[in-house]
C-alpha positions as CSV (number, residue, x, y, z in Angstrom):
1,M,-6.6,-20.2,-1.5
2,H,-5.9,-20.3,-5.2
3,P,-6.6,-22.7,-7.1
4,S,-3.3,-23.7,-8.1
5,L,-2.4,-24.3,-4.7
6,A,-3.4,-28.2,-3.5
7,N,-4.0,-29.2,0.1
8,S,-4.2,-33.6,-0.4
9,A,-1.7,-35.1,-1.7
10,K,-3.4,-37.8,-2.2
11,G,-2.2,-39.1,-6.3
12,A,0.2,-36.7,-6.4
13,I,3.1,-37.2,-8.2
14,P,6.1,-35.7,-6.6
15,L,9.0,-33.1,-7.7
16,H,13.1,-33.2,-7.3
17,A,14.6,-30.0,-8.0
18,V,19.2,-30.8,-8.2
19,R,21.5,-28.8,-8.9
20,A,24.0,-29.7,-11.5
21,R,26.7,-30.5,-9.8
22,D,24.7,-32.8,-7.7
23,A,22.6,-34.3,-10.6
24,K,25.1,-37.3,-11.6
25,A,25.1,-38.6,-8.2
26,W,20.9,-37.9,-7.2
27,L,20.2,-39.9,-10.5
28,A,22.5,-42.9,-9.9
29,R,20.2,-43.1,-6.5
30,Q,17.1,-43.2,-8.2
31,K,15.6,-46.0,-10.1
32,R,15.0,-46.6,-13.8
33,S,16.4,-43.7,-14.0
34,T,18.9,-44.5,-16.8
35,L,16.5,-43.3,-19.8
36,V,17.1,-40.1,-17.9
37,T,20.7,-39.8,-17.7
38,A,20.9,-41.1,-21.8
39,S,18.8,-37.8,-22.8
40,G,21.0,-35.6,-21.3
41,F,19.9,-34.7,-18.4
42,A,22.7,-32.9,-16.5
43,G,20.7,-30.1,-14.2
44,A,20.5,-27.9,-16.1
45,A,18.6,-24.7,-15.2
46,G,14.9,-24.8,-16.0
47,A,15.4,-28.8,-17.5
48,L,13.1,-30.9,-16.7
49,A,12.7,-35.1,-17.0
50,A,10.4,-37.2,-16.5
51,L,11.4,-40.6,-13.8
52,P,9.8,-44.0,-15.2
53,D,7.5,-46.0,-12.8
54,A,7.7,-49.9,-13.2
55,R,4.7,-49.6,-15.9
56,G,6.2,-46.9,-18.4
57,G,3.9,-44.6,-16.0
58,I,5.7,-41.0,-14.7
59,A,6.8,-41.9,-10.7
60,A,8.3,-38.5,-10.3
61,W,9.9,-35.6,-12.2
62,V,13.2,-33.6,-11.4
63,L,14.6,-30.0,-12.1
64,G,17.3,-27.9,-12.8
65,L,18.6,-25.7,-10.6
66,G,21.8,-25.5,-13.2
67,E,24.7,-24.0,-11.2
68,R,23.1,-21.3,-8.7
69,T,19.5,-22.3,-6.9
70,D,17.4,-19.3,-7.7
71,A,14.6,-19.0,-4.8
72,F,11.9,-19.3,-7.1
73,A,13.2,-22.2,-9.7
74,L,9.6,-24.0,-8.9
75,A,8.5,-21.1,-11.2
76,A,9.7,-23.2,-14.5
77,A,8.4,-25.8,-13.5
78,A,4.7,-24.4,-12.9
79,S,5.1,-23.2,-16.5
80,H,5.8,-26.6,-18.1
81,L,4.6,-29.3,-16.3
82,P,1.3,-31.1,-17.8
83,A,-2.0,-30.4,-15.4
84,G,-2.1,-32.9,-12.6
85,T,-1.1,-31.6,-8.7
86,Y,2.9,-32.3,-8.0
87,R,4.4,-32.6,-4.3
88,L,8.0,-31.3,-3.5
89,G,10.4,-34.3,-2.9
90,D,14.0,-33.8,-2.9
91,V,14.3,-29.7,-2.8
92,P,16.5,-27.6,-1.2
93,D,16.0,-25.6,1.7
94,S,16.3,-22.1,-0.3
95,C,13.8,-22.9,-2.8
96,G,11.3,-24.8,-0.7
97,G,8.7,-23.6,2.2
98,A,6.9,-20.2,1.4
99,N,9.8,-19.9,-1.6
100,A,8.3,-22.7,-3.3
101,A,4.1,-21.8,-3.2
102,L,5.4,-18.2,-4.1
103,A,7.1,-19.5,-7.3
104,W,4.3,-21.7,-8.3
105,L,2.3,-19.2,-8.2
106,M,4.6,-17.1,-10.4
107,G,4.9,-19.1,-13.0
108,G,1.5,-19.0,-13.6
109,Y,1.7,-15.5,-14.2
110,G,0.9,-13.6,-17.8
111,F,-0.3,-10.6,-19.0
112,D,-2.9,-11.6,-21.0
113,R,-5.7,-9.1,-21.6
114,Y,-4.5,-8.3,-25.2
115,K,-3.6,-11.5,-26.1
116,K,-4.6,-14.8,-24.2
117,S,-2.4,-17.7,-23.7
118,A,-3.1,-21.3,-22.1
119,A,-4.4,-21.7,-19.5
120,R,-1.2,-23.6,-16.8
121,K,-3.7,-26.5,-15.2
122,A,-0.5,-28.1,-12.8
123,R,-1.1,-28.0,-9.1
124,L,1.1,-28.0,-6.2
125,V,0.0,-29.0,-3.0
126,L,1.5,-27.0,-0.3
127,P,4.1,-27.7,1.5
128,Q,4.3,-28.7,4.7
129,G,3.9,-25.2,7.5
130,V,3.4,-22.9,4.5
131,D,-0.3,-20.4,5.0
132,G,-1.2,-20.8,1.1
133,E,-3.7,-17.9,1.7
134,E,-1.0,-15.9,2.9
135,V,1.3,-17.0,0.2
136,S,-1.6,-16.4,-2.2
137,R,-2.5,-12.7,-1.0
138,I,1.1,-12.2,-2.1
139,A,0.9,-13.2,-5.8
140,E,-2.6,-11.8,-5.8
141,N,-1.3,-8.4,-5.1
142,L,1.6,-8.8,-7.5
143,F,0.2,-9.5,-10.3
144,L,-2.3,-6.9,-9.8
145,A,0.8,-4.7,-9.9
146,R,2.5,-6.3,-12.9
147,D,-1.2,-5.8,-15.0
148,L,-1.6,-1.9,-13.7
149,V,2.4,-1.4,-14.9
150,N,2.3,-4.0,-18.1
151,T,-1.5,-1.8,-19.0
152,P,-0.4,0.2,-22.1
153,A,-0.8,4.2,-21.4
154,N,-4.6,4.4,-23.7
155,D,-5.6,2.3,-21.2
156,M,-3.8,3.0,-18.0
157,G,-4.2,7.2,-17.7
158,P,-4.9,8.9,-14.3
159,A,-9.0,8.0,-14.5
160,E,-7.8,4.5,-14.9
161,L,-5.2,4.3,-12.5
162,E,-8.1,5.6,-10.3
163,A,-10.3,2.9,-11.7
164,A,-8.2,0.3,-10.0
165,A,-7.7,2.2,-6.5
166,R,-11.1,2.3,-6.5
167,A,-11.3,-1.0,-6.6
168,L,-9.1,-2.6,-4.4
169,A,-10.2,0.2,-1.8
170,R,-13.4,-1.0,-2.7
171,K,-12.7,-4.5,-1.7
172,H,-11.2,-3.8,1.8
173,G,-13.0,-1.7,2.7
174,A,-11.0,1.9,2.6
175,K,-12.7,5.2,2.1
176,V,-11.3,7.1,-1.3
177,S,-11.1,10.7,-2.1
178,V,-9.9,12.1,-5.2
179,T,-8.8,15.4,-5.2
180,S,-8.9,17.2,-9.2
181,G,-10.0,20.6,-11.0
182,A,-9.5,23.7,-9.1
183,R,-9.2,22.1,-5.8
184,L,-6.4,20.3,-7.6
185,S,-4.7,23.7,-8.5
186,K,-4.8,25.2,-5.5
187,N,-4.2,22.6,-2.8
188,Y,-1.6,20.8,-5.5
189,P,0.2,23.0,-7.6
190,L,3.0,21.0,-8.7
191,I,0.8,17.9,-9.1
192,A,-1.3,20.0,-11.1
193,A,2.0,21.6,-13.6
194,V,2.8,18.7,-14.8
195,G,-0.3,17.0,-15.6
196,Q,-1.6,20.3,-17.4
197,G,-0.2,20.0,-20.4
198,S,-2.2,16.3,-21.3
199,D,-5.5,16.9,-21.7
200,R,-5.9,13.9,-19.0
201,A,-7.1,15.6,-16.3
202,P,-4.5,15.4,-13.7
203,R,-5.6,14.1,-9.6
204,L,-4.7,13.2,-6.5
205,I,-6.1,10.2,-5.3
206,E,-6.6,9.2,-2.1
207,F,-7.6,5.9,0.6
208,L,-7.7,5.2,4.0
209,W,-8.1,2.1,5.7
210,G,-7.9,0.7,9.2
211,K,-8.5,1.7,13.1
212,A,-8.0,5.7,13.7
213,G,-6.1,4.6,17.2
214,A,-3.7,2.2,15.2
215,P,-0.4,3.3,14.4
216,R,0.2,5.3,10.9
217,V,1.3,4.4,7.8
218,T,1.5,6.8,4.9
219,L,2.3,4.9,1.1
220,V,3.3,7.8,-1.5
221,G,3.2,6.2,-4.8
222,K,4.5,7.6,-8.1
223,G,1.6,7.7,-10.9
224,V,2.7,9.1,-13.9
225,C,1.2,7.0,-16.4
226,F,2.9,7.7,-19.6
227,D,6.2,10.1,-19.5
228,S,7.0,11.6,-22.4
229,G,9.6,13.8,-21.0
230,G,7.4,17.2,-21.7
231,Y,9.6,19.6,-23.5
232,D,12.3,18.4,-22.4
233,L,11.6,14.9,-25.2
234,K,12.5,11.3,-24.2
235,P,14.2,9.7,-27.2
236,S,12.2,7.0,-28.3
237,A,13.8,4.1,-27.5
238,A,13.7,5.8,-23.7
239,M,9.9,6.0,-24.5
240,L,9.5,2.7,-25.5
241,T,8.5,1.4,-21.3
242,M,7.3,4.5,-20.2
243,K,3.8,2.9,-19.6
244,K,5.9,1.4,-16.0
245,D,6.3,5.6,-14.8
246,M,3.2,4.7,-13.0
247,G,4.8,1.6,-10.7
248,G,5.9,3.5,-7.8
249,A,2.0,3.8,-7.6
250,A,1.4,-0.2,-8.5
251,C,3.9,-1.4,-6.2
252,A,2.1,0.7,-3.4
253,L,-1.0,-0.8,-3.8
254,A,0.8,-4.1,-4.2
255,V,1.8,-3.4,-0.7
256,A,-1.9,-2.2,0.7
257,G,-3.9,-4.8,-0.7
258,M,-1.3,-7.0,1.4
259,V,-1.9,-5.1,4.5
260,M,-5.3,-4.8,3.9
261,G,-5.9,-8.5,3.0
262,A,-4.1,-9.5,6.1
263,K,-5.7,-6.9,8.1
264,L,-2.5,-6.1,10.4
265,N,-2.4,-3.6,12.9
266,L,-2.3,-0.3,11.4
267,R,-4.4,2.9,9.8
268,L,-3.0,2.6,6.1
269,R,-3.1,6.0,4.3
270,V,-2.2,5.8,0.4
271,L,-1.4,8.0,-2.0
272,I,-1.2,8.9,-5.8
273,P,-0.3,11.8,-7.6
274,A,-1.8,10.1,-11.0
275,V,-0.9,12.9,-13.6
276,E,0.5,12.3,-17.8
277,N,3.5,14.5,-18.5
278,S,2.6,15.4,-21.9
279,V,3.7,18.1,-24.5
280,S,1.3,20.1,-25.6
281,G,0.6,24.6,-25.7
282,S,-0.2,24.0,-21.7
283,A,2.6,21.7,-20.3
284,M,5.2,23.4,-18.7
285,R,8.0,24.7,-19.9
286,P,11.6,24.9,-19.2
287,G,12.2,28.0,-17.2
288,D,8.7,28.2,-15.2
289,V,8.0,28.2,-11.3
290,F,5.1,26.8,-9.6
291,A,4.7,26.9,-5.7
292,S,4.0,23.9,-4.2
293,R,2.0,22.9,-1.3
294,K,4.8,23.6,1.5
295,G,4.8,26.9,0.3
296,L,8.8,26.4,-1.6
297,T,9.3,27.3,-4.8
298,V,10.2,25.3,-7.2
299,E,12.1,26.4,-11.1
300,I,11.6,23.9,-14.1
301,G,14.9,23.3,-14.7
302,N,13.8,20.3,-17.0
303,T,10.3,18.9,-17.9
304,D,11.5,15.4,-18.1
305,A,12.5,15.5,-13.9
306,E,8.7,15.3,-13.3
307,G,8.3,12.7,-11.0
308,R,10.1,14.9,-8.2
309,L,7.7,17.3,-8.5
310,V,4.3,14.9,-8.0
311,L,6.1,12.9,-4.6
312,A,6.9,16.6,-3.6
313,D,3.0,17.4,-2.9
314,A,2.3,14.3,-2.3
315,L,4.9,13.7,0.4
316,A,4.3,17.4,2.4
317,D,0.7,16.8,2.5
318,A,1.4,13.4,4.4
319,D,4.0,15.1,6.2
320,E,1.4,17.6,7.7
321,E,-0.1,14.5,9.4
322,N,3.5,13.1,10.8
323,P,3.0,9.0,10.1
324,D,4.8,6.9,12.0
325,L,6.1,5.7,9.2
326,L,6.4,7.2,5.7
327,I,7.3,5.2,2.6
328,D,7.6,6.3,-1.2
329,I,7.8,4.4,-4.1
330,A,9.1,6.0,-7.3
331,T,10.2,5.3,-11.0
332,L,12.5,7.8,-10.4
333,T,15.7,8.1,-11.8
334,G,17.8,5.8,-14.2
335,A,20.9,7.0,-12.3
336,A,19.5,4.4,-9.7
337,R,19.2,1.6,-12.2
338,A,22.7,3.2,-13.3
339,A,24.6,2.6,-9.4
340,T,22.7,-0.6,-8.6
341,G,20.9,-2.2,-11.8
342,M,17.3,-3.0,-12.9
343,E,17.4,-6.0,-9.8
344,L,18.3,-4.3,-6.3
345,P,17.0,-1.0,-6.4
346,P,17.9,1.5,-3.8
347,F,16.6,3.7,-1.1
348,F,17.9,6.2,1.2
349,T,16.2,6.7,4.5
350,D,18.1,8.6,7.7
351,D,16.8,6.1,10.2
352,E,19.3,3.5,10.9
353,K,17.3,0.9,12.2
354,L,14.7,1.0,9.0
355,A,17.6,0.8,6.7
356,S,18.9,-2.3,8.8
357,D,15.3,-4.6,8.8
358,L,14.5,-3.6,5.2
359,T,17.7,-4.7,4.0
360,R,17.2,-7.8,5.9
361,L,14.0,-8.3,4.7
362,G,14.5,-8.2,1.4
363,L,17.4,-10.5,1.7
364,A,14.6,-12.8,3.6
365,V,11.7,-12.8,1.1
366,Q,13.8,-12.5,-1.9
367,D,13.0,-9.0,-3.2
368,P,16.7,-7.4,-2.3
369,L,17.1,-3.7,-1.4
370,W,20.4,-1.5,-1.6
371,R,20.6,1.3,0.6
372,L,22.3,4.9,-0.7
373,P,23.2,7.3,1.2
374,L,21.3,11.5,1.8
375,W,24.3,12.7,1.1
376,R,23.7,16.6,2.3
377,G,26.9,17.9,0.6
378,Y,25.1,17.8,-2.4
379,E,22.0,19.4,-1.5
380,D,23.1,22.6,-2.2
381,T,23.1,21.2,-6.3
382,I,19.2,21.4,-6.0
383,S,19.0,25.0,-5.1
384,S,17.8,28.2,-7.7
385,R,18.4,31.8,-8.5
386,V,14.9,32.7,-8.8
387,A,13.1,30.3,-6.8
388,D,13.7,28.4,-3.7
389,L,14.4,24.9,-5.2
390,N,15.2,23.7,-8.7
391,N,14.3,20.2,-10.1
392,N,17.0,19.6,-12.3
393,P,20.5,19.5,-10.0
394,A,23.5,21.5,-11.0
395,Y,25.8,18.4,-11.2
396,S,26.1,15.6,-14.1
397,Y,26.5,12.8,-11.1
398,A,24.7,11.3,-7.8
399,G,21.6,11.6,-9.5
400,A,19.3,9.2,-7.2
401,I,20.7,10.9,-4.2
402,T,20.3,14.9,-5.4
403,A,16.5,13.5,-6.4
404,A,15.5,12.0,-3.2
405,L,17.2,15.0,-1.4
406,F,15.3,17.0,-3.3
407,L,12.5,15.0,-1.8
408,N,13.6,15.5,1.8
409,S,13.2,19.3,1.6
410,F,8.9,18.5,1.2
411,V,9.5,15.6,4.9
412,A,10.0,18.1,7.7
413,K,8.3,16.6,10.8
414,T,8.0,12.7,10.3
415,R,10.9,10.7,11.3
416,R,10.4,7.4,9.9
417,W,10.9,8.4,6.4
418,V,11.8,6.3,3.1
419,H,11.8,6.7,-0.3
420,L,12.5,3.8,-2.4
421,D,13.6,4.7,-6.3
422,I,12.5,1.2,-8.5
423,P,12.4,0.1,-12.2
424,A,8.6,-1.4,-11.4
425,W,10.3,-3.6,-14.8
426,I,12.2,-7.1,-15.7
427,D,14.6,-6.7,-18.2
428,R,15.6,-10.3,-18.0
429,A,13.7,-13.1,-17.6
430,R,13.9,-15.8,-15.2
431,P,11.6,-18.0,-13.6
432,G,8.5,-16.3,-12.2
433,R,9.1,-12.9,-13.8
434,P,8.6,-12.8,-17.2
435,I,10.2,-9.3,-18.8
436,G,7.9,-6.7,-18.5
437,G,6.1,-4.8,-15.5
438,E,7.3,-5.8,-11.5
439,A,6.3,-4.8,-8.1
440,N,10.2,-4.6,-7.1
441,S,9.5,-4.4,-3.4
442,A,6.2,-4.9,-2.5
443,R,6.9,-8.3,-0.6
444,A,10.3,-6.4,1.5
445,L,8.1,-3.5,2.1
446,Y,4.9,-5.7,3.1
447,A,7.3,-7.8,5.4
448,L,8.4,-4.7,6.9
449,L,5.4,-3.9,7.9
450,K,4.1,-7.1,9.1
451,E,7.0,-7.5,11.4
452,R,6.2,-4.1,13.0
453,Y,2.6,-4.5,12.8
454,G,1.4,-8.2,12.6
455,R,-0.9,-8.9,15.0
């Protein structure tokens, strides 16, 4: 269990949390709350106040929740309370229990590879009925994904992403294989094409875990370690966060870590096409045509639509095995962000039960997703006059949908397939969620897999 969680409540200081509308009445019921009231505490979100005891010490702390209760509000307390052990007092159900424990751990996260921060020593007594190992496992893998996304591209290229995947696989006894060089060009030509402009060699990273006879689940994560846009160069402002373009791979690794740590009853396969989309004399050009693993030819209408190319080859490979469930996760389109924002990633599937379950479980674990349609009426927009497909739709709208339809062209056998178009990024800070990398959908997907394949 994570060291920030405690089993013993001996000597623990109560931690209360109140909504702004309830703060005045709540304080009126507390002993020795005059100083807190006089200090101006009114339950504003993130505000902390200490309630004194009869000897001048601290009897309890109270956290303000504001007008709307954030399920992970207690992260704000975890990051600001002094060293000590705390236990839940009066806390709304929505931010108590497992949410409280996870929030506490999330509040302690900081990306400190290049800039060290002070260690936080506040501990929370594990709420009754909460599985501390489970919460710790979820947080550990969530932080793994955040660290990978937050690491700049000079220290997180295809080789470093491979090393991270190998380390996770080694921890859980998974078998790793990597395809690169001539074998990559022959078997995964689109992955090779996207990566050919960089001197950091492209590769397909794969690992397998679980019993051979168990239900087969395959995760495919987009691993574009930096996306310049290629010859269709991105504007400088759009390039500033392109270290996050491997966020789909980071999220897939986070889900895999949760699944393997929980020892779910499934045979897990993870595929990560790891590339860098660079500009050079050997980079792919607009108008080039490449074959794909599936045999479909693809015209490059835009070199900045590279994510769907690397996913296409990986999905074609995954589909050949016809798994019970195929999930791909990618930072694929700006259109997805325009449609649903940074905090509600869209997903696409034809499976009604899968769609219903993902929506329900995403809400249940506070990791929401929103279904968008795989509208077949737009399929003609990804056609090409010189090849089977064009990676740049001949339509200026519905970009997230047309990208999903492009990917769907490479999934023929698998009945249960879902594509998630995530930002892998937080653009406005909230408790436990600092600006930077995020494993959007990882907890929702884990909840789905646990429900379907848990023991």
